[in-house]
PLY file of the C-alpha trace (Angstrom):
ply
format ascii 1.0
element vertex 462
property float x
property float y
property float z
element edge 461
property int vertex1
property int vertex2
end_header
82.02 59.12 46.59
81.04 62.20 44.65
77.80 61.55 42.77
77.27 63.90 39.87
74.66 64.28 37.18
76.15 65.72 34.00
75.87 65.32 30.25
78.15 63.78 27.70
80.65 66.40 26.60
80.36 67.66 23.05
83.05 67.22 20.48
85.92 69.66 20.15
87.65 68.91 23.47
90.94 70.75 23.84
93.78 69.32 21.81
96.60 70.64 23.91
96.95 71.25 27.65
100.21 72.49 29.05
100.89 72.23 32.75
103.71 72.92 35.14
103.86 70.42 37.97
106.11 71.02 40.98
108.86 72.94 39.37
108.39 72.48 35.67
107.20 69.51 33.66
107.23 69.75 29.88
104.04 70.43 27.97
101.90 67.35 27.42
99.77 66.99 24.30
96.28 65.68 24.98
94.77 63.72 22.07
91.52 65.08 20.73
88.76 62.56 21.49
86.11 61.58 19.00
82.66 63.13 19.11
81.29 60.29 21.26
83.81 60.82 24.07
82.27 60.03 27.47
82.42 62.82 30.03
84.04 61.80 33.31
84.53 63.18 36.80
88.16 62.44 37.63
89.48 62.23 41.20
92.96 63.70 41.71
94.43 62.17 44.86
96.16 64.54 47.29
97.80 66.95 44.82
100.42 69.31 46.21
99.76 73.07 46.43
101.66 73.74 43.15
99.72 70.95 41.48
96.39 72.44 42.63
97.46 75.79 41.19
98.27 74.07 37.89
94.90 72.31 37.89
93.22 75.68 38.31
95.21 77.13 35.41
94.73 74.35 32.89
91.86 72.02 33.76
88.20 72.24 34.71
88.74 72.00 38.48
85.33 71.33 39.96
83.70 73.03 42.94
84.03 69.88 45.00
86.59 68.42 47.36
86.81 65.36 49.60
89.54 65.63 52.21
92.72 66.40 50.25
91.36 64.98 46.98
90.17 67.26 44.17
87.97 66.63 41.13
88.38 67.49 37.45
85.84 67.32 34.63
87.18 65.69 31.47
87.35 62.40 29.58
89.81 59.57 28.99
92.25 61.91 27.27
92.18 64.18 30.30
92.87 61.24 32.60
95.81 60.17 30.45
97.25 63.69 30.49
96.91 64.00 34.26
98.75 60.74 34.81
101.47 61.68 32.33
102.05 64.86 34.33
102.58 62.99 37.58
99.13 63.27 39.14
97.56 60.32 40.88
94.21 60.33 39.11
91.37 57.91 38.56
87.85 57.92 37.20
85.32 58.75 39.87
82.14 58.66 37.80
80.96 58.64 34.19
78.36 61.25 33.35
75.03 60.58 31.71
72.55 62.84 29.89
69.16 63.88 31.24
65.91 64.49 29.34
65.13 67.87 27.90
61.85 69.74 27.52
61.32 72.87 25.49
58.43 75.31 25.53
58.04 78.72 23.91
58.91 81.70 26.06
56.42 84.54 26.23
54.83 86.75 28.81
52.90 84.67 31.34
51.02 87.67 32.70
47.28 87.10 32.39
44.79 89.90 31.84
43.72 89.70 35.50
47.27 90.32 36.68
48.04 86.73 37.70
50.90 84.72 36.22
50.60 81.49 34.26
53.84 79.64 34.99
53.20 77.12 32.20
53.86 79.78 29.57
57.54 80.12 30.45
60.12 78.44 28.23
62.11 75.59 29.72
64.95 73.30 28.70
66.77 70.23 29.99
63.84 68.75 31.84
62.32 71.93 33.29
65.02 74.57 33.85
63.86 78.02 32.77
65.55 79.54 29.74
67.32 82.85 30.13
64.55 84.50 28.13
62.01 83.07 30.55
64.03 84.34 33.50
64.03 87.87 32.11
60.33 87.74 31.23
59.54 86.42 34.70
61.08 89.50 36.32
59.00 91.79 34.11
55.82 89.84 34.80
56.31 89.77 38.58
56.90 93.53 38.66
53.82 94.17 36.49
51.61 91.89 38.59
52.79 93.29 41.95
53.16 97.07 41.61
53.06 97.66 45.38
55.73 95.06 46.08
58.14 94.74 43.17
60.30 97.07 41.09
62.19 96.04 37.95
65.68 97.54 37.57
67.77 97.52 34.37
71.33 97.96 35.65
73.40 97.46 32.48
74.07 95.42 29.36
75.69 92.05 28.74
78.91 91.74 26.71
77.08 90.74 23.55
74.61 93.60 23.84
77.43 96.14 24.26
78.75 94.85 20.90
75.41 95.28 19.14
74.81 91.53 19.10
71.89 89.51 20.44
72.71 90.08 24.09
70.64 91.05 27.09
69.66 93.83 29.41
70.98 93.01 32.87
67.92 92.90 35.10
67.35 92.87 38.85
64.17 93.01 40.90
63.63 94.78 44.20
60.90 93.35 46.44
59.53 95.19 49.47
56.31 96.82 50.62
56.89 99.94 48.60
56.99 103.28 50.38
58.61 106.57 49.45
62.34 106.11 48.84
62.23 102.32 48.55
64.07 100.45 45.78
66.01 103.56 44.75
69.64 103.19 43.81
70.79 105.21 46.80
73.07 104.30 49.68
70.81 106.27 52.04
67.76 104.05 51.55
65.35 103.87 54.52
65.47 100.04 54.76
68.33 97.56 55.05
68.97 95.41 51.99
69.57 91.75 51.29
70.90 90.88 47.83
70.86 87.46 46.13
72.77 86.78 42.89
72.69 83.59 40.81
74.07 82.17 37.55
77.39 84.01 37.57
78.67 80.70 36.22
76.29 79.90 33.39
76.35 76.10 33.57
75.31 75.95 37.24
71.67 75.49 36.39
69.98 75.11 39.77
71.26 78.46 41.06
68.93 80.56 38.91
65.97 78.42 39.97
66.66 79.27 43.62
66.33 82.96 42.72
63.16 82.31 40.70
61.56 80.48 43.64
62.72 83.11 46.15
61.03 85.84 44.11
57.77 83.92 43.79
57.78 82.92 47.45
58.20 86.50 48.64
55.42 88.03 46.56
53.03 85.12 47.21
53.63 85.16 50.98
53.15 88.87 51.63
49.96 89.42 53.57
49.48 85.72 54.35
52.74 84.67 56.06
53.51 86.85 59.11
57.27 86.26 58.85
57.51 87.31 55.21
55.04 90.16 55.69
57.19 91.61 58.49
60.33 91.03 56.44
59.03 92.92 53.41
57.62 95.71 55.57
61.10 96.36 56.95
63.63 95.13 54.38
64.41 95.40 50.67
65.17 92.13 48.90
67.15 92.50 45.68
67.51 89.52 43.33
69.65 89.08 40.21
68.63 85.62 38.96
71.00 85.52 35.96
74.06 87.74 36.20
75.61 86.05 33.14
72.77 85.80 30.57
75.01 85.53 27.49
76.78 82.55 29.00
73.49 80.94 29.99
72.24 81.29 26.41
75.34 79.41 25.23
74.61 76.60 27.69
71.09 76.25 26.29
72.52 76.08 22.77
73.72 72.54 23.42
70.14 71.26 23.25
69.93 67.74 24.67
73.57 68.08 25.74
73.87 71.59 27.22
77.31 73.10 26.83
79.49 73.45 29.92
79.96 77.19 29.36
81.02 78.77 32.65
82.17 82.22 31.55
80.62 85.15 29.72
80.49 85.41 25.90
83.56 87.61 25.34
85.31 86.30 22.21
87.98 89.00 22.00
90.80 87.01 23.57
92.19 83.62 22.67
91.44 81.09 19.94
89.19 78.95 22.07
86.94 76.00 21.29
83.62 76.82 19.68
81.30 75.13 20.57
82.77 75.32 24.07
84.09 72.33 25.99
84.50 71.89 29.72
88.24 72.60 29.53
88.48 75.07 26.63
86.05 77.94 26.03
86.06 81.62 25.23
84.96 84.23 27.74
85.97 85.64 31.10
85.17 84.03 34.44
83.02 86.72 36.05
83.72 85.23 39.47
87.44 85.91 39.02
86.99 89.34 37.43
85.87 91.41 40.43
88.03 94.32 41.55
89.02 93.33 45.08
92.29 91.34 45.07
91.94 90.65 41.35
94.61 88.63 39.59
95.89 86.30 42.29
95.56 82.72 43.44
92.80 80.54 42.01
92.52 82.47 38.75
94.11 81.93 35.36
95.87 84.20 32.87
95.13 81.72 30.06
92.28 83.04 27.92
90.61 79.68 27.21
90.81 78.46 30.80
87.65 78.08 32.87
89.04 80.49 35.47
90.38 83.14 33.07
90.29 86.35 35.07
90.26 88.77 32.14
92.92 91.30 31.08
92.24 93.61 34.04
90.05 93.96 37.10
86.37 94.49 36.24
87.17 94.35 32.53
83.77 92.87 31.65
80.54 94.86 31.25
78.68 92.37 33.45
81.20 92.93 36.26
81.18 96.70 35.84
77.39 96.83 35.83
77.02 94.54 38.85
79.61 96.44 40.88
77.90 99.68 39.90
74.58 98.30 41.14
76.02 97.08 44.43
77.93 100.34 44.97
74.63 102.18 44.61
72.89 99.93 47.16
75.48 99.76 49.92
77.53 102.52 51.53
81.25 101.79 51.91
81.64 100.98 55.60
85.10 99.36 55.63
88.54 100.96 55.56
91.21 100.30 52.97
93.52 98.20 55.14
93.05 94.43 55.04
92.69 94.51 58.84
89.95 97.19 58.89
86.62 95.92 60.19
83.22 97.22 59.17
81.48 98.83 62.15
78.82 97.00 64.12
76.22 99.41 62.71
76.79 98.16 59.15
73.64 96.89 57.46
73.09 94.60 54.52
73.66 90.98 53.55
74.74 89.50 50.23
74.63 85.98 48.79
75.91 84.47 45.55
74.79 81.00 44.49
77.08 78.47 42.84
77.32 74.69 42.42
78.17 72.12 43.64
80.32 71.61 46.75
77.66 71.76 49.50
79.27 74.71 51.30
78.53 78.16 52.67
81.69 80.23 52.17
82.62 83.52 53.82
85.63 85.88 53.39
88.47 85.70 52.93
88.73 83.51 49.85
92.43 84.08 49.20
93.80 83.40 52.69
93.03 81.17 55.61
93.01 83.94 58.21
89.64 85.31 59.25
88.40 88.61 57.86
88.19 91.46 60.40
84.48 90.72 60.90
85.22 87.03 60.57
83.68 85.81 63.82
80.30 87.33 62.93
80.54 86.16 59.32
81.29 82.65 60.49
78.40 82.70 62.97
75.90 83.78 60.31
77.27 81.22 57.83
76.83 78.51 60.44
73.25 79.64 60.99
72.59 79.26 57.27
74.07 75.77 57.26
71.66 74.79 60.03
68.94 74.99 57.36
70.66 73.48 54.33
72.95 70.98 56.06
76.10 72.25 54.36
79.55 72.99 55.80
80.53 76.57 56.62
84.09 77.70 56.02
86.59 79.78 54.09
87.45 78.62 50.62
91.07 77.79 51.35
90.09 75.60 54.26
87.17 73.69 52.75
87.65 74.02 48.96
90.50 76.03 47.42
91.72 79.63 47.48
90.37 82.17 44.99
90.72 85.83 44.07
88.53 88.28 42.20
85.33 86.71 43.52
82.05 88.53 44.02
81.63 87.82 47.74
85.16 88.93 48.66
84.67 92.04 46.53
81.44 93.05 48.28
82.91 92.55 51.73
86.39 93.78 50.85
85.35 97.05 49.21
82.10 97.82 51.06
82.15 95.86 54.31
78.84 94.11 53.59
78.35 90.64 55.10
78.82 88.54 51.96
78.62 84.79 51.38
78.66 82.15 48.67
76.45 79.09 48.86
77.66 76.12 46.83
74.57 74.00 46.21
75.41 70.33 46.50
74.13 66.89 47.35
77.17 64.65 47.56
76.42 60.97 47.15
73.09 61.53 45.40
71.81 62.01 41.86
71.17 65.67 42.74
74.87 66.54 42.71
76.68 68.30 39.88
76.25 71.37 37.68
73.19 69.97 35.90
71.14 67.78 38.24
67.65 66.67 37.31
65.25 69.61 37.51
63.22 67.70 40.09
66.12 68.19 42.52
65.27 71.88 42.76
61.89 71.20 44.28
62.77 68.06 46.23
66.04 69.20 47.77
67.55 72.61 46.99
64.63 75.00 47.35
63.23 73.59 50.63
66.69 74.01 52.17
67.42 77.44 50.78
64.02 78.99 51.52
64.74 79.03 55.23
68.37 80.03 54.76
67.43 82.99 52.56
64.81 84.12 55.03
67.41 84.07 57.82
69.90 85.93 55.62
67.35 88.67 54.89
66.35 88.94 58.54
70.02 89.54 59.42
70.33 92.50 57.01
69.42 95.03 59.72
72.56 94.22 61.69
74.70 91.25 60.59
77.60 92.26 62.88
75.48 92.90 65.96
0 1
1 2
2 3
3 4
4 5
5 6
6 7
7 8
8 9
9 10
10 11
11 12
12 13
13 14
14 15
15 16
16 17
17 18
18 19
19 20
20 21
21 22
22 23
23 24
24 25
25 26
26 27
27 28
28 29
29 30
30 31
31 32
32 33
33 34
34 35
35 36
36 37
37 38
38 39
39 40
40 41
41 42
42 43
43 44
44 45
45 46
46 47
47 48
48 49
49 50
50 51
51 52
52 53
53 54
54 55
55 56
56 57
57 58
58 59
59 60
60 61
61 62
62 63
63 64
64 65
65 66
66 67
67 68
68 69
69 70
70 71
71 72
72 73
73 74
74 75
75 76
76 77
77 78
78 79
79 80
80 81
81 82
82 83
83 84
84 85
85 86
86 87
87 88
88 89
89 90
90 91
91 92
92 93
93 94
94 95
95 96
96 97
97 98
98 99
99 100
100 101
101 102
102 103
103 104
104 105
105 106
106 107
107 108
108 109
109 110
110 111
111 112
112 113
113 114
114 115
115 116
116 117
117 118
118 119
119 120
120 121
121 122
122 123
123 124
124 125
125 126
126 127
127 128
128 129
129 130
130 131
131 132
132 133
133 134
134 135
135 136
136 137
137 138
138 139
139 140
140 141
141 142
142 143
143 144
144 145
145 146
146 147
147 148
148 149
149 150
150 151
151 152
152 153
153 154
154 155
155 156
156 157
157 158
158 159
159 160
160 161
161 162
162 163
163 164
164 165
165 166
166 167
167 168
168 169
169 170
170 171
171 172
172 173
173 174
174 175
175 176
176 177
177 178
178 179
179 180
180 181
181 182
182 183
183 184
184 185
185 186
186 187
187 188
188 189
189 190
190 191
191 192
192 193
193 194
194 195
195 196
196 197
197 198
198 199
199 200
200 201
201 202
202 203
203 204
204 205
205 206
206 207
207 208
208 209
209 210
210 211
211 212
212 213
213 214
214 215
215 216
216 217
217 218
218 219
219 220
220 221
221 222
222 223
223 224
224 225
225 226
226 227
227 228
228 229
229 230
230 231
231 232
232 233
233 234
234 235
235 236
236 237
237 238
238 239
239 240
240 241
241 242
242 243
243 244
244 245
245 246
246 247
247 248
248 249
249 250
250 251
251 252
252 253
253 254
254 255
255 256
256 257
257 258
258 259
259 260
260 261
261 262
262 263
263 264
264 265
265 266
266 267
267 268
268 269
269 270
270 271
271 272
272 273
273 274
274 275
275 276
276 277
277 278
278 279
279 280
280 281
281 282
282 283
283 284
284 285
285 286
286 287
287 288
288 289
289 290
290 291
291 292
292 293
293 294
294 295
295 296
296 297
297 298
298 299
299 300
300 301
301 302
302 303
303 304
304 305
305 306
306 307
307 308
308 309
309 310
310 311
311 312
312 313
313 314
314 315
315 316
316 317
317 318
318 319
319 320
320 321
321 322
322 323
323 324
324 325
325 326
326 327
327 328
328 329
329 330
330 331
331 332
332 333
333 334
334 335
335 336
336 337
337 338
338 339
339 340
340 341
341 342
342 343
343 344
344 345
345 346
346 347
347 348
348 349
349 350
350 351
351 352
352 353
353 354
354 355
355 356
356 357
357 358
358 359
359 360
360 361
361 362
362 363
363 364
364 365
365 366
366 367
367 368
368 369
369 370
370 371
371 372
372 373
373 374
374 375
375 376
376 377
377 378
378 379
379 380
380 381
381 382
382 383
383 384
384 385
385 386
386 387
387 388
388 389
389 390
390 391
391 392
392 393
393 394
394 395
395 396
396 397
397 398
398 399
399 400
400 401
401 402
402 403
403 404
404 405
405 406
406 407
407 408
408 409
409 410
410 411
411 412
412 413
413 414
414 415
415 416
416 417
417 418
418 419
419 420
420 421
421 422
422 423
423 424
424 425
425 426
426 427
427 428
428 429
429 430
430 431
431 432
432 433
433 434
434 435
435 436
436 437
437 438
438 439
439 440
440 441
441 442
442 443
443 444
444 445
445 446
446 447
447 448
448 449
449 450
450 451
451 452
452 453
453 454
454 455
455 456
456 457
457 458
458 459
459 460
460 461
C-alpha cells in the first residue's frame, strides 16, 4: 500500500476534466467540491496504455506505481469522474496536513565567517523557504572562498517579466585552483551536477541539495574521501531550479499548494490558487529540448505535465540548458544509436519525488540507450546505498519526453540520472513528508549515493 503524507487540497479544484479513454469517451464534467474537500490518493487498477496516456493528459498522475496499478491525486469528485470514464479506481489513502513553522529569512553569515543555520526561514515544519535557499548559497560562498563559487546563470519567468521573481543560482564546490568553476567545457576537472526542485511541490528534493552543499564544505580537510573528491572534481549544485513555483507552494501557508510547474501565466485560464489537477505554468521537466513534445507530456495548458508551446520555451529551461552546455562538451552523435565515447567525463542527477527509483535513459522507450549497460550499472550502484529500484521510466514508472536527464544524455552524452525519493509504506512517502524524514531517511541514503556519483565523474563509461 502506498503511504503518502500530503495536505488537504485547497478550494478551486477543476470543474471540468475531459478525457479520451480507449478510442473516445465523451467529456465528463467533474463537480466542483466545496472548500473542505479531502485530498485523496486514488489507485487506478491496471489501466491500458491509452488510459495511462489520458491520465497523463488530464489528471495529476503521481510519480508512483505498484505493478500495473497507477496513482492519481484528487478527491471524491476525481474518483467519481475516473469511474464514469471506465477506470477501475478506488481510494488508496486520505491525506492529512502537517504542522508548519515560519522564521524570518536573512543572511546567516556571522562576522567570523561561520553560518548560523537558525537564521534561515522555514515553512511546513522545517523546510527551507526559497529565499532561504538562495541566501544559503550566497552565505556558503562567502564563508568558503577557497572552496565555493556562486554562479548566477539566468532569471526565473517572473523576473524576466519585471515581477518579483528570482535570479537562478548555482554553486560550484571544489578546492579552487586556476581555471576551476569557470563556465568552460575545457575545465581541468571532471564535473558532477545535482539539480533539485524542478517540480516545486517536491519539498524534500531541495533539502538533499542543501545538505549535500553543507556536507561537502564541512568535510573538506577532515574527511579523506571528500577531501580527495574536492581536490579532483567540481561539484555543481542547483538546489531550486524552479524558484517561482516553489514560492507559490509556500503561499499556501499551513496547506502548501501543489504547484508543480513554473509561474508562467501566459497560457490557459487555469485555477488560481492552483490545485493538484489544474494550475498555470509549464512543466519544466517536460520542456527540455531533446525529444520534446511526445509521450508522457500534455498539450493542455492547465495540465500538470503541460510541455509548453515549444521546446525550451521557458526561461528556466533556457538558462539551465545554457549552464549545462557550458559545463559539458558534446560527446554524443546526433543519431539515437550513437554512444558517447568511453573517455566522456561528467555525471548528472536530478531529484524528484516520490517513487523510490533511480531512472536512467531512455525515458521515452524501453530499449537501452547506447551507453545503457554502463548507465544501468552506475544506477544500480546508487541503489545499493538508497535501497531503491533502478530502471528506465517505461519499465518501472511510465514513459516521458522532454525531461532533464534524457536531455543531458541525449544532447551531450553525459551520464544522467533521476532519483525519485520515496519511502513506500511509511509516513515519509509523498511530495510533502514530515521534515524529519529528510534527516532520518532521505539524507543518510543520498549522502553515500551522491558521493559515489561524484566519484564516477572522471569516467562513468569506463
